[in-house]
N, C-alpha and C positions, 0 to 999 in steps of 0.2 A: 502494500501500498504507501503512495508517496500522497504527498501532501498536510497542509495543518492538520489533520486528522491521525497522519501515520502513527504507530503508533512508539515509543518511545524505547529503545534498542536500549538496553546496556552491555557494557563490557568490561572485562576483565581479561588484559590482556599482560603478558610477559614481553617486555622490550630492552633488550641490552644496548648497552650504549658505551662507547668504550669511547678514554679521553676528553669527556666535558667536564670540565674544570669543575663548573658547580655540580658537578655529582657526588665527590669527595670519593672515598674508600671505595665505598658499594656502589657501582656502576651499574646494576639491575635495577631496574623499575619496574614495580605493577601499576599498570594505569585503570583506574577505573573511573568510568562517565561514559555517558550517554550517547548516542547518536539521532538525529533525524536529516531524515531528505540529505543525506551524507556529509552532515557535515557537525562538528561537538555540538549539543547543547545539554543544558541543566548541568548540576552537579557533578567537581571533578576534583578527582583526588591522586594524587602519585604518591607511593610507597616504596619503602627498598624490599628486597626481598624477606627480609627479616618483617616488616611490618610497620618500621616505623614513617612516620606520614612526613613526607617532605615538601608537597604542595597540597593546599584545596584551596578551590575558587567552583566558578562558575562561566559557561559559555552560553549564548544565548544567538543561535542562528549563524554559529561556527565563531563567533567573535565574543571575547573576553569582555567580561563583564559584571558587574560589583567586586567585592572583593578577593585578591590573592595572597592568602600566606603564607610566608616558607619559613622552612624550618632545618637547621643543619645538619648532620646524618646523627650527634649526637640525641634529638630530639628539642633542641632551645629555638626558640623564636627568633630569627633574623630578618624578618622585612616583611612589611606589610603594605601591598604596592592596590590601589583602587583604579579600577578601570571605567570610561564608559565607552560606550560605544567602540571599543579596541584600543583606545587612546587613554595613559596615566590622565586621569581628573581624581583631586582632592587630595587629602595628607597622605604622602608618602612617609612613611617611617622605615628605621634598619634598624639593628641593634647589633654590638660587637661578638663576637661568639663567645658562649659561655658554656659552664660545664652542663650537662642534664641535671634535672627539677629544680635550679635555680633563676631566677630571673635577670635574665639579660642585659646590659647597660646599654643606657640609648647612643646609637652612635650621629643618626642625623634624622629628623624631619623636615619635611618641603612643601609646600603647597602648590599642586598643579592643576593648572585647568586648561584642557582642551590639547594637553602634550607637550606643554611646557612649564616652567618654574613661572611661579605668579602668586604671591605673597611673599609671606615668612621663610627663610630657609632657616634653622639651627643647627649646629654641629658640638657634638661633645666631645672631650679624649678619653680615652679608653680606662681612664680609671672616673671618670664621670663628672670630670670639669671642664665647665663650658668652653668652648672652643673658638664657636663662628656664631654669628646672628648677623642677617642679611636679609634687605628687601629686593625680590625681582617683578617687574612687570613682562609681561608677554617674552619671556624667558632672557631679557634683558638684566643685569645686576645692577640696581638702582643707589641701595645703600649699604654699607659694607663694615661690620664692627668686628674686631677679632683679637682673639688672645694668645699668649705665645706658651709653649708647656710650663713655665715655667709664673704665671702666671701673669707677665706684663702685657698691657695694651697698646696691639702695634698700629703701625700708622695706617694712616688710612690705604697709604699703594697698599704694602704687605697685607692688608687685609681683605684687599681685594684680589689680591694672585693666591694667597691661600684659601679665599671663597671656593675663586674660581676654579684653582686646582682642586679642591674637596666636591667642588658640582662635578667635573669629570671625572673622578674616579667612582665618585655615585654613579654617574649614568653607566660608568664599565661595569661598574654590578648589576644595575639592575635590568642593563644586557643581557648577559649574564643567566638572570633571572629567568627570563623571556625567551633565550633560545631553550635553555631546561624543558622549556614548556610545549616551546615547538618542538624539539625532538621530542615529544610524547605527549602524541594528541592520544583520544583515542581514533581507535581505526575504524570507520566509517565505511567501509565500502560496500 
């Protein structure tokens, strides 16, 4: 049956991945998600063969929608990325890797609108001290304040450099997370 009234097919597939940076030591995953009309639809989960949840989110008509939450191989939350129409939209948050069963320390939070930073962005050092605070407008850095690892306030020029470097590193982490999803979609043939 094809069309809007087609039944939702739930799949649990074993997929092997080699060399995926975001995959961690266990590079074999179980994809649990549904399909409709040949594209991902509804709940999506990616787990290790040992059952550790690595990604949870949802698709609507083949595109990411709502929040995708990511965990490391030890089971600690590492990222929350909201999507609207398959683009980042909302407050993205990431955390430093931490031991299982503990609340990880924040790495960064940034407001996104229609796929670009738009609003407040804040970062922290691994020990929890603030690193930077910035405002972006449609992807452009507007204001910048940052502190050294010793706690001294940086000049505006140095703060801008640090914030832009951190934003580029965060973008690379987001891309790794999105690559993990793209490499492990439900098989909708």
